[in-house]
C-alpha positions, 0 to 999 in steps of 0.5 A: 836857680831852683831845680825845675818842677815836672811841669817846667821840664819842657820850658823854653829855657831848656830848648838848647838841650832839646835841640839834640832830641828831634822828638822832644822838639816836636812834642815839647812844642805842645808840652811847653805851651800847655804848661804855660796856660793859666787856669787850665790843669796840666797833667804831664804824666797823662799827656805823655801816656797819650803819646806813648800809647798813640796809634800814630807811628811818628808820635810813638817815635818822637816819644822815644826821645823823652827819656833820654832828654829827661836824663840829659836835663836832670844830669845838668840840673844836678850839676848846675843847680844843686852844688850840694844836696844839703837836705839829703845830707841832713837827712842821711846824717841824722838817720844813720848817726850813732844808730844800729838800725837798718834803713832802706831808701825807696826813691822815685827820683831819677837823679843821684843826689841821694847817692851823693849824700850817702857817699859824702856821709860815709865813704863805705856807702859809695855805690860802685856797681848795681850790687852795692845798692842792696849789698848785705852788709850795707846799713842803708840800701837804696832801691830806685824803683823807677830807674836812675840817670846813670842806669843804662841798657844797650840798644841792640846792634844790628847788621844795618847799624854796622852799615852806618845807621845813626841814633835816630835810625836805630831807635826807629827799629827798637822798642825801649820797653823791650829789655830785661831789667837784669840787663841794666848796667851802671855808667858813672860818666854822667855824660849828658849827650844824645850820642850816649855810647858804651865805651867798650862795645860802642853800642848806643845806650838808652836810659833805664827810666820809667818815663813819667807815665800814669801806668808805671812799673818797677824799673830796677834789677830784680835783686833790688825788688827782692831786697825791698820785699825782704826789708819790709817784713821787719820794717815798722817805721815809714817816712813818706817825703814829697810823694804824690801818692799816685804811684800805683806800682809802689802802693800795690807793692807796699800793700802786698809786702808790709806785714800787719801790725803796728806801724808809724808813718810820717808824711812830709809835703807842702801844704796841709791839703796836699799832705792830707791828700797823700795820706788819704791815697796811701791809707786807701791803698795800704790797709796796714797804714790805717789808724786803729788798734793793731795797725798803724799809730796815728799818722804824723803830718808835716805840711810845711815842706822837707826843709821845715821838717828837718828843722823840727824834731819829728825825725828823731821821734820816728827813729825812736819808734823804729 
């Protein structure tokens, strides 16, 4: 019962969830099959980017069901597959235990496992509203640059909708990318349903997620972005866990906002080749992470995975180097 990898998100075992999303039924028929073909590379982000930018109107409409489906699936996975976020709990406790340093978690994940771990460790770190993510008196800020399963935007109501349009009709008339990031709201209900609605207004809700696309951009309130920018000015220790190093929006932001000077960087991934590739991508785009006098110390590689990294002592070395 392991959480699915990206290429497994459209497998037949999740067909019961896809039933609520007509567009996923159409596009998932191809995605699920491509993921099963052995010996052929399958880039989910590239394929979804093709759907999103397609000149075919039905394909564009079908793609609008992808983010709601991913939200639905990830909520269920979080509840059913992960009874306790043990690795996150271990990481959070060791990072925060007995220290006075400030931490900023930059998460590219949509799930809320990190938030649950922070709350479990210290009730004062519970996130009740969007401002809590980056509150001034908070030791551990959280910036989810690609959105979250409990973040929503209202689908604008129209006169036609008041006349009885269903969810599919409403989405047909709305561009999900056409909203202000400051219009994002927090919804704690964890309601994995296609008919996700606001309690008070009754308007349909759409997840504030950056669907897994090649051309990503930040999907978070501007105050979160500014908090990260401010934090980076004095940050000297960086821990990169499980990143592919392919997120140009994050790499570009770090390149512009990490000041020059000595830094310590640790890369955690599975397999030596994958870990080296991630380091290469980060250093290629962020000159401040490259080795050399006055810049970065020799980067540290942990290539046996997140759990093995936590079992070792490298994390304490990073904390000491802060």
